[in-house]
C-alpha positions as CSV (number, residue, x, y, z in Angstrom):
1,M,-24.8,57.2,145.0
2,I,-26.1,55.1,141.3
3,V,-24.5,51.8,141.0
4,V,-24.6,50.0,137.8
5,F,-24.8,46.0,138.3
6,E,-23.3,45.1,134.5
7,I,-24.1,41.3,133.8
8,D,-22.9,39.4,130.6
9,Y,-23.8,36.1,131.7
10,V,-27.1,34.2,132.3
11,D,-26.6,31.0,134.3
12,I,-29.7,29.3,134.1
13,R,-30.5,26.4,136.7
14,P,-32.9,24.3,134.9
15,Q,-33.8,22.6,138.2
16,A,-34.4,25.8,140.6
17,L,-36.5,27.3,137.3
18,V,-38.5,24.5,137.4
19,R,-39.7,25.0,141.0
20,G,-40.0,28.7,140.6
21,L,-42.3,28.9,137.0
22,S,-44.2,25.9,139.5
23,R,-44.7,28.5,142.4
24,W,-45.2,31.4,140.3
25,T,-48.0,29.3,138.1
26,T,-49.6,28.5,141.9
27,A,-49.3,31.9,143.3
28,S,-50.7,33.2,140.1
29,S,-53.6,30.8,140.2
30,D,-54.2,31.1,143.9
31,L,-54.3,35.6,143.3
32,D,-56.8,35.2,140.2
33,G,-59.0,33.1,142.0
34,A,-58.7,35.4,145.1
35,W,-59.1,38.2,142.6
36,Q,-62.4,36.5,141.1
37,A,-63.9,35.9,144.7
38,A,-63.1,39.7,145.7
39,V,-65.0,41.1,142.0
40,A,-67.9,39.4,142.6
41,E,-68.6,40.0,146.5
42,V,-67.8,44.1,145.4
43,Q,-70.2,43.5,143.0
44,R,-72.9,41.5,144.4
45,L,-72.6,44.5,147.8
46,S,-72.5,47.1,144.9
47,A,-75.8,45.9,143.9
48,A,-77.1,45.4,146.8
49,A,-76.9,49.5,146.7
50,P,-76.5,49.4,150.7
51,W,-76.3,53.0,151.0
52,G,-80.3,54.0,151.4
53,G,-82.1,56.5,150.1
54,D,-81.7,59.3,152.1
55,A,-79.3,62.5,152.6
56,A,-76.2,61.2,153.5
57,G,-76.7,57.7,151.4
58,I,-77.5,59.2,148.3
59,A,-74.4,61.4,148.6
60,F,-72.4,58.4,149.6
61,K,-73.3,56.5,146.3
62,N,-72.7,59.8,144.0
63,A,-69.3,59.7,145.7
64,Y,-69.0,55.6,145.1
65,M,-70.1,55.6,141.6
66,L,-67.9,58.9,140.3
67,G,-65.6,57.9,137.3
68,D,-67.5,54.9,137.3
69,G,-67.0,54.1,140.6
70,P,-65.5,50.4,141.6
71,N,-64.9,49.4,137.8
72,I,-62.4,51.5,137.7
73,A,-60.5,49.5,140.4
74,I,-61.9,45.7,138.9
75,N,-60.7,46.4,135.6
76,S,-57.2,47.8,136.7
77,G,-56.9,44.8,139.2
78,S,-58.1,42.0,136.5
79,E,-55.5,43.8,134.7
80,F,-52.5,43.9,136.9
81,V,-53.8,39.4,138.2
82,S,-54.2,38.7,134.3
83,D,-50.2,40.5,133.6
84,V,-48.9,38.4,136.7
85,G,-49.8,35.1,135.6
86,E,-48.7,36.3,131.6
87,L,-45.7,37.5,133.2
88,G,-45.0,33.3,134.4
89,S,-44.8,32.4,130.5
90,Q,-42.7,35.2,129.3
91,V,-40.5,34.2,131.8
92,R,-40.3,30.3,130.4
93,H,-40.3,32.0,127.0
94,A,-37.6,34.0,127.7
95,V,-35.6,30.1,129.4
96,E,-36.1,28.8,126.7
97,N,-35.0,30.9,124.0
98,A,-31.7,31.7,126.2
99,T,-31.1,27.8,126.4
100,G,-31.7,27.2,123.1
101,M,-29.2,30.1,122.1
102,D,-26.6,28.6,124.1
103,A,-27.8,24.8,122.4
104,E,-27.3,26.4,118.8
105,Q,-23.9,28.0,120.1
106,A,-22.5,25.3,121.0
107,R,-23.2,23.2,118.0
108,S,-21.2,25.6,116.5
109,V,-18.5,25.6,118.6
110,S,-18.0,21.9,118.5
111,S,-18.0,22.4,114.6
112,L,-15.3,24.9,114.6
113,L,-13.2,22.6,116.8
114,E,-14.0,19.4,115.0
115,R,-12.3,21.4,112.0
116,I,-9.1,22.0,114.0
């Protein structure tokens, strides 16, 4: 059974929003720092070529580097981490637009009521 919720209003609670966006910014910054450290470690370990030059080492290297190896994971992860950071800004912008529209509607209704 599919349940569809219809929401025809937006309830923005400024204090909760400020706290939430602050936490989002902190978390996304922490995520970015951890990701950069992880990328540096993968690159350091890969550059050290610890797999060796014997047949097993060469087979491992070929499998590890197949299809651009760890660079695909690094690039995908970097894009994801960037998107997480941007989402906070997008939410902030959407809320600013919503509250701006609400204020404009309030001015319009006020003006209409003054004329009545």
